[in-house]
C-alpha positions in Angstrom: 0.0 0.0 0.0 1.4 3.4 -1.0 2.0 6.1 1.7 -1.0 8.1 0.2 -3.3 5.1 0.6 -2.2 4.4 4.1 -2.9 8.1 5.1 -6.3 7.9 3.5 -7.2 4.7 5.3 -6.1 6.2 8.7 -8.2 9.4 8.1 -11.2 7.2 7.2 -10.7 5.2 10.4 -10.5 8.3 12.5 -13.6 9.9 10.9 -15.6 6.7 11.2 -14.7 6.3 14.9 -15.4 10.0 15.7 -18.8 10.2 14.1 -20.2 6.7 14.5 -23.3 6.6 16.7 -22.5 5.7 20.3 -23.7 2.4 21.7 -26.5 2.8 24.2 -25.0 2.8 27.7 -26.3 0.2 30.1 -28.2 1.9 33.0 -26.0 2.4 36.1 -27.0 1.1 39.5 -28.7 3.3 42.0 -29.7 5.7 43.5 -29.6 4.1 46.9 -32.3 6.3 48.5 -36.0 6.7 47.8 -35.3 8.9 44.8 -34.9 5.5 43.0 -38.7 5.5 42.8 -39.1 8.9 41.2 -39.4 8.6 37.4 -37.1 10.8 35.4 -38.7 13.8 33.8 -38.9 13.9 30.9 -38.9 10.1 30.4 -36.1 9.0 28.1 -36.9 7.5 24.7 -37.2 3.8 24.6 -39.4 0.8 24.3 -41.8 -0.7 26.9 -39.7 -2.9 29.1 -36.5 -1.0 28.7 -34.6 -0.8 32.1 -34.1 2.8 33.2 -32.3 2.0 36.5 -31.6 -0.9 38.8 -30.1 -1.7 42.2 -29.6 -4.9 44.2 -32.4 -6.1 46.4 -31.9 -8.0 49.7 -34.9 -10.2 48.7 -35.9 -10.6 52.4 -35.8 -14.3 53.4 -34.5 -15.4 50.0 -31.3 -13.4 50.2 -29.1 -16.5 50.4 -30.8 -18.4 47.6 -31.5 -15.8 44.9 -30.0 -12.9 43.1 -32.4 -10.0 43.1 -32.6 -6.5 41.8 -35.1 -3.6 42.0 -35.7 -2.1 38.6 -37.4 0.9 37.0 -38.6 0.2 33.5 -40.6 1.9 30.8 -44.3 0.8 30.4 -47.6 2.2 29.2 -50.3 3.9 31.3 -54.1 3.6 30.9 -54.2 6.4 28.4 -51.7 4.6 26.2 -48.8 7.0 27.1 -45.3 6.0 28.2 -44.7 5.8 32.0 -42.1 4.3 34.3 -42.9 1.5 36.7 -40.7 -0.1 39.4 -40.5 -3.8 40.5 -38.3 -6.6 41.5 -36.5 -9.3 39.5 -35.5 -12.5 41.3 -33.4 -15.4 39.9 -32.6 -18.5 41.9 -28.8 -18.9 42.2 -29.2 -22.5 41.1 -31.1 -21.7 38.0 -29.7 -22.1 34.5 -30.3 -18.5 33.4 -30.2 -19.3 29.7 -33.2 -21.5 30.0 -35.0 -20.4 33.1 -38.8 -19.8 32.7 -40.0 -16.4 33.9 -43.2 -16.0 36.0 -44.7 -12.5 36.3 -46.0 -12.4 39.9 -48.7 -9.7 40.0 -49.1 -8.7 43.7 -52.4 -8.3 45.4 -53.5 -5.1 47.1 -50.7 -3.3 49.0 -52.4 0.0 49.6 -51.8 3.6 48.3 -49.0 4.7 50.7 -45.5 4.8 49.4 -44.4 2.7 52.4 -46.5 -0.2 51.0 -44.6 -0.6 47.7 -44.3 -4.3 46.9 -40.6 -4.1 46.0 -39.8 -2.5 49.4 -41.9 -5.2 51.1 -39.9 -8.0 49.3 -36.6 -6.3 50.1 -37.3 -6.2 53.9 -39.1 -9.6 54.1 -42.6 -8.2 54.6 -44.2 -9.4 51.4 -47.5 -11.0 52.5 -47.6 -13.3 49.4 -44.1 -14.7 50.2 -45.3 -18.3 50.3 -46.5 -18.1 46.7 -43.3 -16.3 45.6 -41.3 -19.0 47.4 -43.1 -21.8 45.5 -41.9 -20.3 42.2 -38.3 -19.7 43.3 -38.0 -23.1 44.8 -39.2 -24.6 41.4 -36.3 -22.9 39.8 -38.2 -20.1 38.0 -37.1 -16.5 37.6 -39.8 -14.2 38.9 -40.6 -10.6 37.9 -42.8 -8.7 40.4 -44.2 -5.3 39.2 -45.1 -2.6 41.7 -47.6 -1.2 39.3 -47.8 2.4 38.3 -47.4 5.3 40.7 -45.5 3.9 43.7 -43.2 6.9 44.5 -42.6 9.2 47.5 -45.6 11.2 46.4 -47.7 8.2 45.4 -50.0 8.2 42.4 -51.1 4.6 42.2 -53.7 3.6 39.7 -55.3 0.8 41.7 -57.4 -1.8 39.9 -57.1 0.0 36.6 -56.4 -3.0 34.3 -55.3 -1.0 31.4 -52.4 0.3 33.5 -51.7 -2.9 35.4 -51.7 -5.2 32.4 -48.8 -3.4 30.7 -46.9 -3.2 34.0 -47.0 -7.0 34.3 -46.0 -7.6 30.8 -43.2 -5.1 30.8 -41.9 -6.5 34.1 -41.1 -9.7 32.1 -39.5 -7.7 29.4 -37.4 -5.8 31.9 -36.2 -9.0 33.5 -35.2 -10.2 30.0 -33.3 -7.0 29.3 -31.6 -6.6 32.7 -28.0 -7.6 31.8 -27.2 -8.9 35.4 -30.1 -11.3 35.3 -28.9 -13.1 32.2 -32.4 -14.3 31.2 -33.5 -15.4 27.7 -35.7 -13.4 25.4 -37.3 -16.7 24.4 -37.9 -18.0 27.9 -41.3 -19.6 28.6 -43.5 -17.0 30.5 -46.5 -17.4 32.8 -48.6 -14.6 34.4 -49.7 -15.3 37.9 -51.7 -13.2 40.5 -54.5 -13.1 43.0 -57.0 -10.4 43.9 -55.7 -7.1 42.4 -52.9 -9.4 41.1 -55.4 -11.7 39.6 -57.0 -8.9 37.7 -53.6 -7.6 36.6 -52.5 -11.1 35.4 -55.8 -11.5 33.4 -55.4 -8.1 31.9 -51.8 -8.9 30.9 -53.2 -12.1 29.3 -55.8 -10.2 27.3 -53.4 -7.5 26.2 -50.4 -9.6 25.4 -51.2 -10.8 21.8 -51.3 -7.2 20.6 -49.0 -5.5 23.1 -46.2 -8.1 23.4 -46.6 -10.8 20.7 -42.9 -11.7 21.1 -43.3 -13.1 24.6 -43.4 -16.9 24.8 -46.5 -16.9 27.0 -47.7 -20.4 28.0 -50.3 -19.8 30.7 -52.1 -17.5 33.1 -53.1 -18.3 36.7 -55.6 -15.7 38.0 -57.5 -15.9 41.3 -59.9 -13.7 43.1 -60.2 -11.6 39.9 -62.0 -8.2 40.1 -63.3 -8.6 36.5 -66.1 -6.0 36.7 -65.2 -3.0 38.8 -68.8 -1.8 39.1 -70.0 -5.1 40.6 -66.9 -5.4 42.8 -66.8 -1.9 44.3 -70.4 -0.8 44.8 -71.3 -3.9 46.9 -68.5 -2.9 49.4 -70.2 0.3 50.5 -70.8 0.2 54.3 -69.1 -3.2 54.6 -65.8 -4.7 55.7 -64.1 -3.9 52.4 -65.1 -0.3 52.1 -61.4 0.8 52.1 -60.9 -1.1 48.9 -63.9 0.7 47.3 -62.5 4.1 48.4 -59.0 3.2 47.1 -60.5 2.1 43.8 -62.0 5.6 43.4 -58.5 7.1 44.0 -56.9 4.7 41.5 -59.3 5.4 38.7 -59.0 9.2 39.3 -55.2 8.9 39.1 -55.5 7.1 35.8 -58.1 9.3 34.2 -57.8 13.0 35.2 -61.1 13.9 33.5 -63.0 12.0 36.3 -62.3 14.8 38.8 -63.0 12.9 42.0 -62.3 16.0 44.1 -65.2 17.8 42.5 -67.7 15.6 44.5 -65.7 14.9 47.7 -66.8 16.4 51.0 -64.3 17.9 53.3 -64.4 14.7 55.3 -63.8 12.7 52.2 -60.8 14.8 51.2 -59.3 14.4 54.6 -59.9 10.7 54.8 -58.5 10.0 51.3 -55.5 12.2 51.9 -54.9 10.2 55.1 -55.3 7.0 53.2 -52.7 8.0 50.6 -50.2 9.0 53.4 -50.4 5.9 55.6 -52.7 3.1 54.5 -51.4 -0.3 53.5 -53.6 -3.4 53.2 -54.1 -3.9 56.9 -55.3 -0.3 57.3 -57.6 -0.5 54.3 -59.4 -3.5 55.9 -59.4 -2.1 59.5 -59.3 1.7 59.8 -61.8 2.1 56.9 -64.0 -0.9 57.5 -67.8 -0.5 57.4 -67.6 3.2 56.4 -70.0 4.7 53.8 -69.3 6.5 50.6 -72.1 9.0 51.4 -69.9 10.3 54.2 -67.1 11.0 51.8 -69.0 12.7 49.0 -71.5 15.4 48.2 -73.1 13.5 45.3 -72.7 10.1 43.7 -70.4 11.5 41.0 -68.8 8.0 40.5 -72.0 6.9 38.5 -71.7 9.8 36.0 -71.2 8.8 32.3 -67.4 9.6 32.4 -66.9 7.2 35.3 -69.1 4.5 33.8 -67.2 4.7 30.5 -63.9 4.2 32.2 -65.2 1.4 34.4 -66.5 -0.4 31.4 -63.2 0.2 29.6 -61.6 -1.8 32.4 -64.0 -4.7 32.4 -62.3 -8.0 31.6 -63.6 -10.5 29.0 -63.4 -8.4 25.8 -60.3 -10.0 24.4 -60.0 -13.6 25.7 -56.5 -14.9 26.2 -55.0 -17.2 23.7 -53.1 -19.4 26.2 -54.4 -21.8 28.9 -56.0 -20.1 31.9 -56.4 -21.2 35.5 -59.2 -19.1 37.0 -60.2 -19.6 40.6 -62.3 -17.9 43.2 -63.7 -18.3 46.8 -67.4 -18.9 47.0 -67.5 -16.9 50.3 -65.4 -14.1 48.9 -66.3 -11.0 51.0 -64.1 -8.5 49.0 -64.3 -9.5 45.3 -67.8 -10.6 44.4 -68.1 -14.2 43.3 -70.8 -13.7 40.7 -68.8 -11.3 38.5 -65.8 -13.8 38.5 -68.2 -16.6 37.5 -69.4 -14.4 34.7 -65.8 -13.9 33.5 -65.3 -17.7 33.7 -68.4 -18.3 31.5 -67.3 -15.6 29.0 -63.9 -17.2 28.6 -65.4 -20.6 28.2 -67.9 -19.4 25.6 -65.0 -17.8 23.7 -63.1 -21.1 23.6 -60.4 -20.3 26.1 -58.6 -23.5 27.4 -59.7 -22.6 30.9 -59.6 -24.5 34.2 -62.2 -23.1 36.6 -62.0 -24.0 40.3 -64.0 -22.8 43.3 -63.1 -23.0 46.9 -65.4 -23.1 49.9 -63.6 -20.3 51.8 -63.1 -16.5 52.0 -61.0 -14.1 50.0 -58.0 -13.7 52.3 -57.7 -17.4 53.1 -57.5 -18.3 49.4 -54.4 -16.0 49.1 -52.6 -18.9 50.6 -54.7 -22.1 50.2 -54.8 -21.6 46.4 -51.0 -21.7 46.0 -50.6 -25.5 45.5 -53.1 -25.6 42.6 -51.5 -22.5 41.1 -48.0 -24.1 41.3 -49.3 -27.3 39.7 -50.8 -25.4 36.8 -47.7 -23.3 36.3 -45.5 -26.5 36.3 -47.7 -28.2 33.8 -47.6 -25.2 31.4 -43.9 -24.9 31.6 -43.4 -28.6 31.1 -45.5 -28.3 27.9 -48.3 -30.6 29.1 -51.6 -30.3 27.1 -54.2 -28.1 28.9 -57.7 -29.4 29.1 -60.7 -27.1 29.6 -63.1 -27.7 32.5 -65.9 -25.5 31.2 
C-alpha cells in the first residue's frame, strides 16, 4: 500500500470512529435512596420494558438463595402513554439462566401509601404473598414482580385499573429479560400469575399480550380472586368490611383518568380521609381503619356513577379479548371482597370464547385463598412450563 493510501485509510478510520453513533449505555445502578422510585422527567426515549435503572435487592428471606434487583422500566399507562414502573426481578442462584422460565408475579392489594410498595416489602421480608413467591423460586423459575404504576414518595397509584396494570405486568417480564445482570433469555417460557388485584392484573396482561407483546413466549395465566367487573366489585362494598378497597379504587381510577375529577364531588371529610389513606394506608389499614364506612360520608353526590366514570369502568372490564393461552381461573365462594358472581361471569365468558380454561371454586373466603390456592397454582404453572396439554373444565 502506498503512503498516500495508508494516510487515506487512517483518516477514514478516525472519521468513522469519531462520528459513529455511540452504543446505548447500560443503566448504572442506583440511586440508593427513595429517589430511586421517582421517574425521570422527561422520560427517556425507549421501548416498553427497557430498564431505566436498577439496584440490588436484599430479597428478604430469600437473600441466600436468589440474586435479586429492584428495577425501574418503561411501560404504558391507561391512556396509552409512556410511563415508568418499578418492580423486582429475582433469579434462583441454582437456575440455568439461559433456559429459566419467567413468572410474572402480579401482587395483590398493598395500599396507596409509598411505604407499602411491593418491591420494598420484598426487600425487607414483609411481602404477604411470600409463600406463593417461594413456590416459584423453589421450582427454579425466575420471577418478575411489578409494583404497578405510581409507587413513589408522592404516590399516584392507579389501583385496579387493568389498562395500566396489564402493561406493567408484561413489561416487568421484558425488563427481566433486558436486565444484563439477570442473564435471562428473550425466548424463555412465560407465565402470568396473580391473586385479587394481582389476579385482575394477570388476566389483563393475558388479554393485552397478543397485541402488546406478541414476542413473549407466553404459555399460561393463573388468576385468582379476579376483580373482572369493577362496578360489581366496588359498589357492593359500601358500608361493609371492604369499604377501604372501594375508596381506594376511586382514587386509583381518578389517578389514571384525570377527567374523572374525583375531588369535584368529595366532601371535606372525604378529602381528609382519602389524603390520610394515601399517606399511611397499607392493606391492613384499608381493611381495619376504613372498614364499614359509607361513601355517602365521603362525597357530596354520587359522582362516580356519572357517564365519564361509567365509561372508564366499562373500559376496564375483563372479557373483551379472551387470552390465547391456557388459563387457571379460581375464586372463593365466600369471597367478601371480590364478588363471586362477577368472577363466575368472566369464567363463563372465557369458556364461551373457547379459552382453554380450568375453573375451580373453593369453599372459603377471599383472604384465606391468598394462601390455600397456591398449591393448585403451582401445579398449573409447572404443567404449562413442562408443555403438558391443557384441558378445559368449562
